[in-house]
N, C-alpha and C positions, 0 to 999 in steps of 0.2 A: 504494500500500500504506500503510495507516494504522499509525502507531507506537503501541505500547501506552503507557498512562499511566506505567507503571513505567520504560519506556525513556526517555520524555520527562523524567521526574524525574531519572533518573541523568544524562542529558545536561545538564540545567540545573544540577545539583549540580557536575558536572565543570567547566562553564563558569564558575560562581561561584568555585570553588576556583582555577581558572587565573587569574582576574582579579587575584589577589594576587601573582602570580609575575612576575618581571622578564622583559621581552623579551630575546632573545639579542642581544648586541652584534654589530655588523657589523665584521668584520676586513678591512681593505683596505691591505695593505702598499704603501708608495710612498716614493720612486720605484723602489726596488729590490724585486724580487719573489723569494721563496724558490724553491728548485729544485722543490719539490713544492707543489701547490696547498694553500691553507688548508683544513683538514678542513671538511666540510659535513654535519653530523649530520642524521639523519632526525628528524622531529617525535617528541616524546615523548607518550605517551598515558595515563600514570598520574601522580597527584599525591600527594605526601607532605609533610607539615609536621612538622619536628623538634620534639618536645616539649622542655620545659626545666623544671627544678625552680624556677628563677628566684631562687635564694637563694645561689648560689655552690657548691651541691652538684654533684658530678660528673655531667655529662649524657652521658657516653660511651655508655652503654647505649641511650639514646634515639637517639643519632646512628647507631649501628650498626643499630638496628632500622629506621630510615627508609631507610638505604642498602640494606639487604637487601629491604625491601618494594618499593622503587621501582627496584631494579636491573633491567637489561634492558628499558628502554623507559620510564623514569619521570623525573619532575622533582621534586627534593627542595628544600624551602624552609627556610632559616634566617631566621626572621621579622625584619623591621625593628624597630629600637628594643628589641632583646632581646639579652641577653648569655648565651652558652652557655659553660659551663665544661667544660674537658677536663682530667681528672686521671689518665687511663689511656692507656697506649700502645696504639694501634689499628692493625691491618693493614687497609689499604683497597685492596690490590692485586687484589681480586676484582671491582672495578667494571667494568661493561660497559654501553654504550649508555645513558648517564645524564646528566642535567643537574643540577648542584648550584648552587643559587641562594642565595648568601650575602648577605643584606641586613643582617643584624644583626652582632654581634661574637662571634667565637670567641676565648676567652681561655684560655690554658694556665696551670695552677697553678704556683706558685713553689716546689713541693716538690722542691728540688734533689736530695735523697737518693733519692727515688723515681725521678726521671727518669734519674739516673746509673746506676741499677741496671736500669732497664726500657726505656729508649729503644732504638730499632732501630739496630744498628751497620751501617755500610757498610765496604767493604774498603779505602777510600782514606783515608789520613791518620787522623785521629781522629774522623771524621764519624759522628754519630748523629742520630736524628730523633725528634720527638714522635710522629709517625705516618708510615706508609709508604703513599704514594699510587701506585697502578699500575692497569693494566687497558687497556681499548681503548674509543675513542669516548666520552671523558669531557669534558664541557663545564662549566667552573666559572666563575661570574661573579656579578654582583649588586651590586657597589659596596660590600660590607661589609668588615669588618676582621678580621684575624688578629693577635692580641696575644700575644707570647711571654714576657711578664713578665720582660724581660731584665735589669732593674736588679739583681736578686738574683744573677744570673749574672755580671754585670760585676764586682760586689764580691767574689764568691767566687773568680773567676779571678785577681783581684789578689792573693789570699792563696795560691792554689795553681794554677799554670798547667797542671797535669796533670789537672784535672777534665774530664769529658766533657760538653760543652755541646751540647744538641740544636740542630739547624737548625730553622727555623720551618716550612718545607715541604720534606719529604724525599720524593723521587720515585724509584721503582725499577720499571722496566718499564712505562712509560706510552707508549701508541701512539695516533696519529691523534686527538689531543686538543687542547683549547684551554683556557687559563686567562686570563681577561680581567677588567678592571675590579675590581681588588682593592686593598685598603689593607693594607700589612704594617707592623707596628710592633714594635719592641723584641725582635728576635730575639736569643737567647743567642749565636749564632754566625752562620753564613751564613743569608741569608734564603731562598734557594732552592738546593737541591742536586739536580741532575737526573742520574740514572744509568740506563744500560741502556735508553734510550728512543729512539723514532723518530717523526718527524713530529709535533712538539709546538710549539704557538704560545703565546707569552706576550705579552699586549697590555695597555697602559694600566694599569700597576702604579704605585702610589704607595708608595714605600719610605722609611722614616725610623725613627730610634730611637737617639738619643745618650744617653749616661749623664748622670744628674743629680748624680752624685758626682764625686770626683776620680779615680775608677777608670774608665779609658777603655773604651768598648765596642769590643773588639778582634775582628778576623777576621770582621767583619760584611759579607762579600761580598754583593752583590746577587744574582747568579746564578753558580753554578759548574756547568759541564757536564762529564760524565764518561762515557766509553763510550757516547756518544749521537750520533745523526746526524739531519740534516734538522730543525734546531731554529731557530725564529725568535723573537727578543726585540725587541719593537716599542714605540715611542711611550710611554715611561715616565719617571718622575721618581724619582731615587735620591739620598737623602741618607744617607751611611754612612761607615764608617771603614776600608774595605779595598777590594778590587777592585770596581769597578762591575759588571763581568762578567769571569769568568775561565774560559778554556777549558782544562780539565784533560785528562789523558791520554785519547787516543782519542776526541776530539771532532772531527767532520767535517761538512762541508756545513751551515754555520751562518750565518745572517743576523742582524746586530745593527743596528738602524736607529731613529733618532729618539729618542735618549736624552738626558736632562739629568742630569748626574752632578755631585754636590757632595761634597767632602771625601774622595774615594776614592783608590785607588791606580791608577786608570786602567782601561782595557779591555785585559786581559792574556791573552797566550798563556802558559799555564803556571801554576805552575811545573811543569817537566818534567825528566825524568832523575833523579828523587829516589831511585828504588829500583833497586838492583843486580839485574840479570837481567830487568828489564822493558824493553820496547820501546814507547815512547810516541809516538803519532801525533796531531798536530793539523794538519788539512788542509782546504783549501777553505773559508776563513773570509772573510766580507765584512762590514766595519764601516763605516757611513756615517751622516752627518748627526748628529754627536755634539756636545754642548755640555759642556765639561769645566771645572769651577770648583774652585779651592782644593784641588788634588789633588797627589799626589806625581808622577804620570805621566799621560800621555794615551794614546799608543800604546806598548804594552810587550810584550816577549818575555823571559821569565825561565827560564833553564836552570841546573840545578845542575852544578857542576864534576865532574870524574871522580875525586873524592876525598871522603872523609867531611867534611861541613861541618854547622854548626848555625846556623840563623837565630835559634832560641830553644830553650829546653829541650824544648818539646813539638813543635818543627818542625825536623827535621834530615834529612840524606840526602846524595845524590850517588852517581855511578857508574852511572847508568842510560843507556840508549841510546834512539834513536828518530829522528824527523824532524818538522820543521815545514816545511810546503810550501803554496804558493799562498795567501798571506795578504794581504788588502788592507784598508788603512785609508784611507778616502776621504772627506775633509770633516770636520775636527774644529776647532771654535772653542775656544780655550783662554783661561783667565783665572786668573792666579796659580797656575800649575802648575809644579812644580819642574823636571821634564823633559818637554818636548813629546814626545820619543821616547826610549825606553830599550830597547836590546837588550843583554842580558848573558848570558854563559855562566859567570858567577861568582856566581850567586845563592846566598845563605847563606854566602858566604865573603868576608871583608873583605881577605884577602891575595891581591891580583891576581897576584903572582909565583907563588904556589902553584897558582892556576888555570891559568897558562901551563905550569907543569911537568906538570900532569895535565889536559890539554885534554879537553873533553867530546867524545865521539864522535857526539853528537846533531847532525844536520845542520839547517841553517836555509837554505832556498832559496826563490826566487821570492816575495819579500816586497816589496810596493809600499805605500809610505806617501806620500800625496799630499794636496794641498789643505788644509794646516794653516795656521791663522792665529791671531794673538793675542800675548800677552806672558807670559813665564814669571815665576816668583817670583824673589826675590833669593837663594834657597838655594844654587844652583850658578852664579850669575852670575859670569863672562860666558857660561858654557856654557848652551845650551838643550837639548842632547841628548847621549846617550852610546851609542856603538856598540862593544861589547866582545865580540869573538869570540876564543875561546881558541886557535884555530889558523887558518892561512890556507886550510885545505882544507875546512872544514865550513860556511862561510858563503858562499853564492854567489847572485848576482843579487838583492842587496838594494838597493832603489831608494828614495830619498827625493826627491820632486820637488814643485815649487811649495810650498816651505816658507816661508811668510810669517810666521815667528815670530821675535821678538826678545826678548832679555833686557831687564831694566829699564835697562841702560846702552846699549841699542841694538845689541848684537852678536847674531850668530847662530852663535857658536862651538859646536863639539861635539868630544867626545873620540872618536877613531876608532882602533880597534886591530884589526889583521888583517882589515880590510875593503877593498873597492874604493872608495876615496874619490871616484873620478870619477863615481860614480852617486849621490852624496849631495849634495843641495842645501843644504849647510851649510859652514861654514868649519872644516875639521878641524884640531884642535890636538893636542898631545901630553901634556897633563896631566889626569889623572882627578881630578875634585873630589869624586866620590861616586857610589855605585851604589845607595843606599838599599836 
C-alpha cells in the first residue's frame, strides 16, 4: 500500500521535530532495587515546543498551552540555551501520559509579595509551592535547570521568619512517574516536597544553592516525602543547608541509594509527632550507599516530645503519636559530620529533663544502622552518636553494628539513654553534649 505524499510529509515533519528532543534516560537502581519496578512509559506520539517571550516576561501561559496540547501521549520540549520565566502559580496536576523534556532553564520570578499570596499551600508545616505537579505516567528529564531565585528569599527570611517560602518542586498526587537528570538551584525552601504520591522515581539530580549574603539559606531540604509510598531517590548530588532527605509523616516503602550529600542535616526520619491528634507513620525505609560530608548528622531519627516545644518561631509542636518501624541505614561514609547517628525523642526541646517527664508515645522499633565509617567533626567530640529515647518502653530492637566511626580524638563514645546498649556498637556514656 502506497502512502500519500501528505502522510509522508507529516511523518518527516514529526521525525525532524523529534530529533531535537532528548532520549529518555535509562533508570537502573543498584545494588538495591525498589519494591515496585521502575515505571516504563509507553512511547509518546505528539511533539510540542514551549514558546518563550525571551525577555524575562512571564511565559506561564505558553507553558500551560504546551502541556494541554501534548497531554495524553505527547513530548513537551523546553529548548536548550533558552530561559523560561515563570511568574504565575500553575496547577499541573492534570498531567497524564506525558514526557517533559527540560533542556533549557526555568526561572521563577523574585516577586516575593506575589508568591506569598498565590503559591499553593500544603497541609504540612508551612509548605507552599510555585507550582503543583501531579497526575499519572509523567516522565520529566532533559538535563536542564530549575532556578528558584532564592537569594531574595534568604534575605527576606532573615528579616521575618514567618514568611511563606515556596518549595522549588511541589508535588501533590503524582503516580507511576519519573523525574531524572535535572539541575535544581536556589530554592527558597525545600527543593522537592512530595505529597500524596505513589511509585515515583527521582534519579540523577544535581542540587545546590547557598546564599551569597550573610543570611543563610535555611530549610533547604533536598527531598521531603509526605503521605507517599513506593518512592525511590537515586544517584544524586546534594549541596544544601538542611536534611539531604527527610521522611515526613506517613512515608512508607522508600529506597534512598547512591547519594553524595554536603552541608546537610543528614538523611532523616522525621520530624514526627509534631501535631497533637495525628498518628505519624514512617515504615519500610532502606538507605544505602551514602557519602555524607560537612553535615550535622548522617543517620537521624527526630521525634518531638509529648509537650509543646519550639525549635524556632515558625517551627514548633509536640504531643503527636505514631510509629517508626523497619528502618535500615546500610553503608554511609562520613567526613566531618557532627553525629554519625542521632536518634532523639526530644526534638525542638533543649530541656532533656522535660522530655523525660513527658515521654513521647511514638514508638521506634526494628531500626538497623550498619556499615558506617569515617570521622566525625570536633563539635561533640569525644561522642560520635546520640541515642535518646524518652522512655524504656517505646524504643525496641534498635541495632547499630559494624560502626567504624571515630571522633577526631579516636573515640567512639555515644550518649545512650533508655536504650538497649548491648545492641549498639559504640561505647555508651552518660553525658549528653548536644542534640542539635
